C-alpha positions as CSV (number, residue, x, y, z in Angstrom):
1,M,81.7,83.7,61.3
2,I,80.5,82.8,64.8
3,Q,80.1,85.4,67.4
4,Q,81.6,84.8,70.8
5,D,79.5,85.1,74.0
6,M,80.1,88.7,75.1
7,P,78.4,91.8,76.4
8,S,75.3,92.3,74.2
9,S,76.1,95.9,73.1
10,V,79.3,94.7,71.5
11,Q,77.9,91.5,70.1
12,N,74.7,92.9,68.6
13,N,76.5,95.9,67.2
14,T,73.5,98.1,68.0
15,A,74.2,99.8,71.3
16,R,76.7,102.5,72.1
17,L,79.3,102.1,74.8
18,V,79.3,105.2,77.0
19,C,82.0,106.5,79.4
20,G,81.0,109.6,81.2
21,D,79.6,112.0,78.7
22,T,81.5,110.4,75.8
23,A,79.7,107.9,73.6
24,S,81.7,105.3,71.7
25,K,80.6,103.6,68.5
26,P,79.9,99.9,68.7
27,L,82.8,97.5,68.0
28,P,82.5,95.1,65.1
29,P,81.2,91.6,66.1
30,C,83.7,89.6,68.1
31,T,84.4,86.5,66.0
32,T,86.1,83.1,66.6
33,P,86.9,80.4,64.1
34,A,83.9,78.5,63.0
35,R,86.0,75.3,63.0
36,G,89.6,74.5,64.0
37,V,91.1,76.2,67.0
38,D,89.0,78.8,68.8
39,A,90.4,82.2,69.9
40,D,90.5,81.4,73.6
41,T,92.6,78.2,73.0
42,L,94.8,80.0,70.6
43,R,95.4,82.8,73.0
44,T,96.3,80.4,75.8
45,R,98.8,78.5,73.6
46,F,100.3,81.8,72.5
47,V,100.7,83.0,76.1
48,Q,102.4,79.8,77.2
49,R,104.9,80.0,74.4
50,L,105.5,83.7,75.1
51,S,106.1,83.0,78.8
52,D,108.6,80.3,78.0
53,M,110.4,82.6,75.6
54,Y,110.6,85.5,78.1
55,R,111.7,83.2,80.9
56,D,114.6,82.1,78.7
57,E,115.5,85.7,77.8
58,V,115.2,87.2,81.3
59,P,116.2,84.5,83.9
60,L,115.1,86.9,86.8
61,Y,111.6,86.7,85.4
62,G,111.7,82.9,86.0
63,D,112.8,83.6,89.6
64,L,109.9,85.9,90.0
65,V,107.4,83.3,88.7
66,D,108.9,80.8,91.2
67,I,108.5,83.3,94.0
68,V,104.8,83.8,93.1
69,A,104.2,80.1,93.0
70,S,105.8,79.6,96.4
71,V,103.9,82.5,98.0
72,D,100.6,81.4,96.5
73,A,101.2,77.8,97.8
74,S,101.8,79.1,101.3
75,V,98.6,81.2,101.1
76,L,96.6,78.2,100.0
77,A,98.1,75.9,102.6
78,S,97.0,78.4,105.3
79,K,93.5,77.8,104.0
80,S,93.9,74.0,103.8
81,Q,93.9,74.3,100.0
82,T,96.4,73.3,97.3
83,P,97.6,75.0,94.0
84,S,95.1,72.7,92.1
85,D,92.3,74.7,93.8
86,L,93.4,77.8,92.0
87,L,91.4,78.8,88.9
88,T,93.3,78.3,85.6
89,R,92.9,82.0,84.9
90,H,94.8,82.9,88.0
91,Q,97.7,80.6,87.1
92,L,98.3,82.2,83.6
93,E,100.2,85.4,83.1
94,R,97.8,88.3,83.4
95,H,99.4,90.8,81.1
96,G,102.3,91.9,79.1
97,A,103.4,95.2,77.5
98,I,104.9,96.3,74.2
99,R,105.7,99.6,72.6
100,L,105.2,100.2,68.9
101,G,106.7,102.8,66.6
102,T,104.2,103.5,63.8
103,A,100.5,103.6,63.1
104,Q,100.9,100.8,60.6
105,E,102.4,98.6,63.3
106,M,99.5,99.4,65.6
107,R,97.0,98.5,62.9
108,L,98.7,95.2,62.3
109,I,99.0,94.3,66.0
110,S,95.3,95.0,66.3
111,R,94.5,92.4,63.6
112,L,96.8,89.9,65.3
113,F,95.3,90.3,68.7
114,R,91.8,90.1,67.3
115,I,92.5,86.7,65.9
116,M,93.4,85.7,69.5
117,G,90.1,87.2,70.9
118,M,91.7,90.4,72.2
119,Y,90.2,93.9,71.6
120,P,91.1,97.5,72.4
121,V,89.7,98.6,75.7
122,G,90.4,102.0,77.4
123,Y,92.6,104.9,76.3
124,Y,95.8,105.7,78.1
125,D,97.5,109.0,77.4
126,L,101.0,108.8,78.8
127,Q,102.1,112.3,77.7
128,I,100.6,113.6,80.9
129,V,103.6,112.1,82.7
130,G,106.1,113.0,80.1
131,F,106.0,109.9,77.8
132,P,105.5,110.6,74.1
133,L,103.2,107.7,73.9
134,H,99.6,106.7,74.1
135,G,97.9,103.4,73.9
136,T,95.2,100.9,74.8
137,A,94.8,97.5,76.4
138,F,94.1,94.6,74.0
139,R,92.2,92.0,76.0
140,P,89.2,89.6,76.0
141,I,85.8,91.2,76.5
142,S,83.3,88.5,77.1
143,E,82.8,86.8,80.5
144,Q,83.4,83.5,78.9
145,S,86.7,84.5,77.3
146,L,87.9,86.3,80.5
147,S,87.2,83.1,82.5
148,A,89.2,81.0,79.9
149,N,92.2,83.3,79.9
150,P,92.2,87.0,80.7
151,F,95.6,87.8,79.2
152,R,95.9,91.4,78.0
153,V,98.7,93.4,76.4
154,F,99.2,97.0,77.3
155,T,100.1,98.4,73.9
156,T,101.5,101.8,73.3
157,V,102.6,103.6,70.2
158,L,105.1,106.4,69.6
159,R,103.7,109.9,68.9
160,P,106.3,111.6,66.8
161,S,104.5,114.9,67.1
162,L,105.5,115.0,70.8
163,I,109.2,114.7,70.1
164,A,110.5,118.2,70.7
165,S,113.6,118.0,68.5
166,P,112.9,118.1,64.7
167,T,116.2,116.3,64.2
168,V,115.4,113.5,66.6
169,R,111.9,113.2,65.2
170,K,113.2,112.8,61.7
171,M,115.8,110.3,62.8
172,A,113.1,108.2,64.6
173,E,110.7,108.3,61.7
174,S,113.4,107.4,59.1
175,T,114.6,104.4,61.1
176,L,111.1,103.1,61.8
177,S,110.0,103.5,58.1
178,S,112.3,100.6,57.1
179,R,111.3,98.3,60.0
180,Q,109.3,95.2,59.2
181,L,107.8,93.8,62.4
182,F,105.4,91.4,60.7
183,S,106.8,88.7,58.4
184,S,105.2,88.2,55.1
185,R,104.3,84.7,56.2
186,L,102.5,85.9,59.3
187,I,100.5,88.4,57.3
188,E,99.6,85.6,54.9
189,L,98.4,83.5,57.8
190,M,96.4,86.4,59.3
191,D,94.8,87.1,55.9
192,G,93.8,83.4,55.7
193,V,92.1,83.4,59.1
194,E,90.3,86.7,58.5
195,T,89.0,85.4,55.1
196,A,88.0,81.9,56.1
197,G,87.0,82.7,59.7
198,L,89.0,79.8,61.2
199,M,92.4,78.8,62.4
200,P,93.2,75.3,61.2
201,E,95.0,73.2,63.8
202,G,97.8,72.6,61.3
203,N,98.6,76.3,61.2
204,V,98.6,77.0,64.9
205,T,102.3,76.2,65.6
206,E,103.6,78.2,62.7
207,F,101.2,81.1,63.4
208,I,102.5,81.4,67.0
209,S,106.1,81.0,66.0
210,E,105.8,83.8,63.5
211,A,103.9,86.0,66.0
212,L,106.5,85.5,68.6
213,K,109.1,87.1,66.4
214,I,107.4,90.4,67.0
215,F,107.9,90.1,70.8
216,K,111.4,88.5,70.8
217,W,114.4,90.4,72.2
218,H,117.3,91.2,69.8
219,S,120.6,92.2,71.3
220,K,121.8,93.7,68.0
221,S,120.5,97.2,67.4
222,T,119.6,98.6,64.0
223,V,121.3,101.9,64.6
224,S,124.7,103.3,65.5
225,L,125.6,104.0,69.1
226,S,125.6,107.8,68.4
227,T,122.0,107.6,67.0
228,Y,120.9,105.5,70.0
229,E,122.4,108.1,72.4
230,S,120.6,110.9,70.6
231,L,117.3,109.1,70.9
232,L,118.0,108.2,74.5
233,R,118.6,111.8,75.4
234,E,115.2,112.7,74.0
235,H,113.5,109.9,76.0
236,P,114.5,106.3,77.0
237,M,111.3,105.0,75.5
238,V,112.0,106.6,72.1
239,A,115.3,104.8,72.1
240,D,113.7,101.5,73.1
241,I,111.1,101.7,70.4
242,V,113.2,102.9,67.5
243,C,116.6,101.2,67.9
244,F,115.6,97.5,67.7
245,P,114.2,95.2,64.9
246,S,111.3,93.9,67.1
247,A,108.7,95.3,69.5
248,H,110.3,93.2,72.3
249,I,108.0,92.5,75.2
250,N,109.2,94.6,78.0
251,H,107.6,92.7,80.8
252,L,105.2,89.9,81.7
253,T,103.1,89.9,84.8
254,P,101.9,86.9,86.8
255,R,99.1,87.3,89.4
256,T,99.6,86.5,93.0
257,L,97.4,86.0,96.1
258,D,99.7,88.0,98.4
259,I,101.8,90.8,96.7
260,D,103.2,92.0,100.0
261,A,104.7,88.6,100.6
262,V,106.1,88.5,97.1
263,Q,107.7,92.0,97.6
264,E,109.3,90.8,100.8
265,E,110.7,87.6,99.2
266,M,112.0,89.6,96.2
267,V,114.0,91.8,98.6
268,R,115.1,88.8,100.6
269,R,116.5,87.0,97.5
270,G,118.3,90.1,96.3
271,L,116.2,91.0,93.3
272,P,116.3,94.7,92.5
273,A,112.8,95.3,93.7
274,K,110.9,98.6,93.6
275,E,110.8,100.6,96.8
276,C,107.1,100.1,97.3
277,I,104.0,98.5,95.9
278,E,101.9,100.7,93.6
279,G,98.1,101.0,94.0
280,P,95.8,100.9,97.0
281,P,97.4,100.4,100.4
282,A,98.1,97.1,102.0
283,G,95.8,95.7,104.7
284,R,92.5,96.1,103.0
285,K,90.0,93.3,103.5
286,C,88.3,94.2,100.2
287,E,90.8,94.6,97.4
288,I,90.0,97.1,94.7
289,L,91.5,97.7,91.3
290,L,95.1,96.4,91.4
291,R,98.3,96.5,93.2
292,Q,101.6,95.9,91.4
293,T,105.3,95.8,91.9
294,S,108.3,94.7,89.9
295,F,112.1,94.3,89.8
296,K,113.8,97.1,88.1
297,A,114.8,96.9,84.4
298,L,118.1,95.2,83.7
299,E,121.1,96.6,81.9
300,E,121.6,94.4,78.9
301,R,124.5,94.1,76.5
302,V,123.7,95.4,73.0
303,I,125.7,95.5,69.8
304,F,125.3,98.7,67.8
305,V,126.1,99.3,64.1
306,G,129.5,100.7,63.4
307,G,131.4,101.9,60.4
308,D,133.0,99.5,57.8
309,D,130.9,96.6,59.0
310,E,132.3,96.9,62.5
311,C,130.2,96.4,65.7
312,V,130.2,98.6,68.8
313,D,129.4,97.3,72.2
314,G,126.9,99.1,74.4
315,T,124.1,98.6,76.9
316,H,120.3,99.1,77.0
317,T,117.8,99.1,79.8
318,A,114.2,98.3,79.3
319,R,113.0,94.9,80.3
320,F,111.8,93.9,83.8
321,G,109.5,91.6,85.7
322,E,106.3,92.6,87.3
323,V,103.7,91.0,89.6
324,E,100.2,92.0,90.4
325,Q,97.3,91.4,92.8
326,R,93.9,92.2,91.3
327,G,90.8,93.4,93.1
328,A,87.3,94.5,92.2
329,A,86.4,96.8,89.4
330,V,85.2,100.2,90.7
331,T,82.3,102.3,89.4
332,K,82.8,105.8,88.1
333,K,81.9,107.0,91.6
334,G,84.4,104.5,93.1
335,R,87.1,105.6,90.7
336,E,86.6,109.3,91.5
337,L,87.0,108.5,95.2
338,Y,90.1,106.5,94.5
339,D,91.7,109.2,92.4
340,R,90.9,111.9,95.0
341,L,92.5,109.9,97.8
342,L,95.5,109.0,95.6
343,V,96.1,112.6,94.7
344,S,95.8,113.5,98.4
345,A,98.4,110.9,99.4
346,I,100.8,112.0,96.7
347,G,100.6,115.5,98.1
348,M,101.4,114.3,101.6
349,K,104.5,112.2,100.8
350,E,108.1,113.3,100.5
351,T,109.7,110.0,99.7
352,E,108.5,106.7,98.2
353,R,108.4,105.1,101.6
354,D,106.4,108.0,102.9
355,M,103.8,107.1,100.2
356,V,103.0,103.9,102.0
357,E,102.0,105.7,105.2
358,A,100.2,108.5,103.2
359,L,98.1,105.9,101.4
360,K,97.1,104.2,104.6
361,E,96.1,107.5,106.1
362,T,94.0,108.8,103.2
363,F,92.4,105.5,102.3
364,V,90.7,105.2,105.6
365,E,87.9,107.1,103.9
366,Y,87.4,104.3,101.3
367,P,84.9,101.7,102.6
368,D,86.4,98.3,103.3
369,D,83.5,95.9,103.4
370,W,81.6,94.5,100.4
371,E,78.1,95.4,101.7
372,T,79.0,99.1,102.0
373,L,80.9,99.2,98.8
374,R,77.8,97.7,97.0
375,K,75.3,99.9,98.7
376,Q,77.3,103.1,98.0
377,D,77.7,102.1,94.4
378,L,81.5,102.0,94.6
379,V,82.2,98.6,93.1
380,F,80.6,96.5,90.3
381,F,79.0,93.2,91.2
382,R,77.8,90.1,89.5
383,Y,74.4,88.9,90.7
384,K,73.2,85.3,90.6
385,V,70.0,83.5,91.7
386,V,70.8,80.7,94.1
387,K,67.4,79.9,95.6
388,S,64.9,79.8,92.8
389,E,62.4,77.9,95.1
390,C,61.7,81.2,96.8
391,I,60.2,82.7,93.6
392,P,56.6,82.3,94.8
393,N,57.3,84.7,97.7
394,F,57.5,87.6,95.2
395,K,54.1,88.6,94.0
396,L,55.1,92.0,92.4
397,D,56.6,92.6,89.0
398,T,59.2,94.9,90.6
399,V,61.4,93.8,93.5
400,R,64.3,95.5,95.3
401,M,67.7,93.8,94.8
402,E,68.4,94.4,98.5
403,E,65.4,92.2,99.4
404,L,66.5,89.4,97.1
405,I,69.9,89.5,98.7
406,Q,68.7,89.6,102.3
407,T,66.3,86.7,101.8
408,G,69.1,84.6,100.2
409,V,67.5,84.4,96.8
410,V,70.4,86.2,95.1
411,E,74.1,86.3,95.9
412,C,76.6,88.7,94.5
413,Q,80.3,88.7,93.9
414,P,82.6,91.6,93.0
415,I,83.6,91.8,89.4
416,T,87.4,91.5,88.9
417,Y,89.2,94.5,87.5
418,E,90.7,93.6,84.2
419,D,92.4,96.8,83.1
420,F,95.2,99.3,84.0
421,L,95.7,102.4,86.0
422,P,97.3,105.2,84.0
423,L,99.2,106.6,87.0
424,S,100.2,103.2,88.1
425,A,101.4,102.1,84.7
426,A,103.4,105.2,84.2
427,G,104.9,104.9,87.6
428,I,106.1,101.3,86.9
429,F,107.7,102.4,83.6
430,T,109.3,105.5,85.2
431,S,110.8,103.8,88.2
432,N,112.1,101.0,86.0
433,L,113.8,103.2,83.5
434,G,115.3,105.5,86.0
435,D,113.6,108.4,84.4
436,D,112.5,110.5,87.4
437,D,113.6,113.7,85.7
438,R,111.6,113.1,82.6
439,K,110.6,116.1,80.5
440,L,106.9,117.1,80.3
441,Y,105.4,117.3,76.9
442,K,102.9,119.9,75.9
443,T,99.5,118.2,76.2
444,N,97.2,118.2,73.2
445,G,94.3,117.0,75.4
446,M,93.2,113.5,75.9
447,A,90.2,113.9,73.5
448,D,92.5,114.7,70.6
449,G,94.9,111.9,71.5
450,R,92.0,109.4,71.7
451,A,90.6,110.5,68.4
452,E,94.1,110.1,66.9
453,L,94.4,106.5,68.1
454,E,90.9,105.6,67.2
455,A,91.6,106.8,63.6
456,V,94.6,104.5,63.5
457,L,92.5,101.5,64.7
458,G,89.6,102.3,62.6
459,Q,87.1,102.2,65.5
460,Q,86.3,104.0,68.6
461,I,87.7,102.5,71.8
462,P,85.2,101.6,74.5
463,C,85.7,102.9,78.0
464,E,86.5,100.0,80.4
465,T,83.8,101.2,82.9
466,S,81.2,100.7,80.2
467,L,82.1,97.0,80.0
468,Y,81.8,96.5,83.7
469,E,78.5,98.3,83.8
470,E,77.2,95.9,81.1
471,L,78.5,92.8,82.8
472,Q,76.7,93.9,86.0
473,S,73.5,94.8,84.1
474,D,73.5,91.5,82.2
475,S,73.7,89.6,85.5
476,V,70.7,91.5,86.8
477,K,68.8,90.7,83.7
478,Q,69.6,87.0,84.1
479,C,68.2,87.2,87.6
480,E,65.0,88.9,86.4
481,E,64.5,86.2,83.8
482,A,65.2,83.4,86.3
483,L,62.7,84.8,88.8
484,G,60.1,85.9,86.3
485,L,60.3,89.5,87.3
486,K,59.9,92.5,85.0
487,R,62.4,94.6,86.9
488,I,64.8,94.4,89.8
489,I,65.5,97.8,91.2
490,F,68.4,99.3,93.3
491,E,67.8,101.9,96.0
């Protein structure tokens, strides 16, 4: 099998990915088909079909996509640009989210996403906000694949051990034990790709069609209304995961150039928008991490199983539309500052609208120009030689990066943040499910939860910060090679 272009520690399978004081085992080599359709192309074709399906299922999502397109066109027009000037990666949906019920489902979805060039990155323990779930983000890793299509899926799985009621826990496990998310044909196709190392063009349409069945919404539940209500009382997400024959996608998220304008337009058009945008405050010149908003989950008609082959009408609330605006990836130091300021803002606010002002007040402390963000090591950057003719000016083996930048030999650009924020993700789900009074589960500690999920996946999950560190480091090494320097140093 052919290895994709990606961070060397993952590709070579020799280095360890480190996040803080925790080392992660290397991932297996990232592979793409040797012939036939490559993983990036397959992923893009899958996303396009998924988007079409979700637009048909949730018409308001189509309205949201139209709003984003209109807002982005206005932003571009103000800069004398057109939509054709946007990078392809911006125009594709940036992420989706699904919730799984069992370890076996998580193992199978990992195999499916791997075929599409998506790998687990980051661990998210949602029990800290009262959700009996944990998960990871399956996404592309290499710079090449991210440029082609950065689509990611925030994938969580139920943790039955966190369900307080033994009766409800048994009910959930019994129902899920008989669910078959993956068709036998899809597993057959997956086996073929993994064995042969390629996806034949002739199999692509069928493969995507079979895969989409996992994400498709079903308005008929697999349980009775009374069972659904018991699970719902335990937690809305438990009911959402257990009571349906698929792991229906609960939202898709396009990326916008101006999320504040999108929020205003959603309200103007009467979409049930969230009270405020989550993430860093509005008005920053240098965007960091991500900001996101959504319209609230819709109440949808559902048919529940009744006695004597009868059906019982009911409703379910889970699916919504989200939009995001992405900024730069922050370093460990930058994330610590972000978290501290966010906690401070949360402590100041009394209502959701108060949060907007609290964020503006606290985030004054976060630098808002790229030079300061770089010099204070708060944001990751990609470095590139742009004036190689200046090489003779450097007589030493070691040169400061600052000197290279100031003399115009090297330019730098912030690296885009490709992941999620645990608090932000949980906030979106909470507000959309109307679950403000959620119960808090006894925490087992993030380390134990991470080990549990890694055991399910059969590999350790790299910390997202490690991947950004490596992307930055690789760009510096490329500069060293281009300039014939042994070492470029930062001071």
